[in-house]
C-alpha positions in Angstrom: 162.0 228.3 94.7 163.5 225.5 92.8 160.7 223.5 91.2 162.7 220.3 91.2 163.1 220.6 95.0 159.3 220.6 95.6 157.6 217.2 95.9 153.9 217.0 96.4 153.5 214.3 99.0 150.3 212.2 99.5 149.6 213.9 102.8 150.0 217.4 101.4 146.8 219.5 101.4 145.7 220.9 98.1 143.4 223.9 97.7 140.8 224.0 94.8 139.2 227.3 93.6 135.4 226.8 93.4 133.7 228.7 90.7 130.6 230.5 92.2 128.6 229.3 89.2 128.8 225.8 90.7 127.4 226.8 94.2 124.1 225.1 94.8 121.2 226.5 96.8 122.1 224.4 99.9 125.6 226.0 99.9 127.4 222.9 98.6 129.3 222.9 95.3 128.2 220.7 92.4 130.3 217.9 90.9 131.2 220.3 88.0 133.5 222.2 90.4 135.8 219.2 90.4 135.1 217.8 86.9 137.5 219.7 84.7 140.5 219.4 82.4 143.9 220.3 83.6 142.8 221.1 87.2 144.7 224.0 88.9 145.3 223.7 92.6 147.4 225.4 95.2 149.8 223.5 97.5 148.6 224.8 100.9 152.0 224.7 102.5 153.3 227.2 100.0 150.4 229.6 99.9 148.2 231.0 102.7 144.4 230.8 102.4 144.0 234.6 102.3 146.4 234.8 99.3 144.4 232.1 97.5 141.1 233.9 98.3 142.5 237.3 97.1 143.7 235.7 93.8 140.0 235.3 92.8 138.9 238.6 94.3 137.2 236.9 97.2 134.4 235.8 95.0 135.3 232.2 94.6 135.0 229.5 97.2 137.9 227.3 98.3 138.1 223.7 99.3 141.0 221.5 100.5 141.7 217.8 100.2 144.8 215.6 100.5 146.9 214.9 97.4 146.4 211.2 97.9 142.7 211.5 97.1 143.1 212.2 93.3 146.1 209.9 93.2 144.0 207.0 94.6 141.7 207.5 91.6 144.5 207.2 89.1 145.2 210.9 88.7 148.6 212.6 88.8 149.3 215.7 90.9 152.3 217.7 89.6 154.0 220.7 91.1 153.7 223.3 88.4 154.6 226.8 89.5 153.4 229.7 87.4 156.1 232.4 86.6 156.2 235.1 84.0 153.1 233.8 82.2 151.3 236.6 80.3 147.9 235.1 81.1 148.3 234.2 84.8 149.7 235.9 87.9 152.9 234.3 89.3 152.0 231.5 91.8 154.8 229.5 93.4 152.2 227.1 95.0 150.5 226.1 91.7 149.9 222.4 91.1 148.3 220.7 88.2 146.2 217.6 87.7 146.8 217.1 83.9 144.1 215.6 81.7 140.4 215.2 82.2 138.8 214.4 85.5 135.9 212.0 85.1 132.7 211.8 87.2 133.9 209.1 89.6 137.2 210.9 90.2 135.4 214.3 90.7 133.0 212.7 93.1 135.8 211.3 95.3 137.5 214.7 95.5 134.3 216.5 96.3 133.4 213.9 99.0 136.9 214.3 100.6 137.0 218.1 100.3 136.4 220.5 103.1 135.2 224.0 102.1 137.5 226.4 103.8 136.2 229.6 102.3 132.7 230.3 101.1 131.8 233.8 99.9 128.4 235.1 100.6 126.2 234.8 97.5 125.4 238.1 95.8 
């Protein structure tokens, strides 16, 4: 796929991998799941949920929110496919929010997010 031809629109759904370390006793995910540097996401229209889940061995949760949510907080969402990287598997759907996400921005993403996959805790 030609990276220049892919534009992440405000109404595009983005999928965030949720580290199981951030899962709380009530089943929700803490703010730390969204407060990170250089946040990786999947563009949902380019990657099925089961492929995203399998990429983390089925052990990480997944949430989705619209691209306009981080943008409304001043963040940038870039299409950033991974190809031939020695440290990561190829991912044509990969997007990146560059820089550091602050508390306020993370809270807005968490509030807007819907958990679409939640593995059973071990």
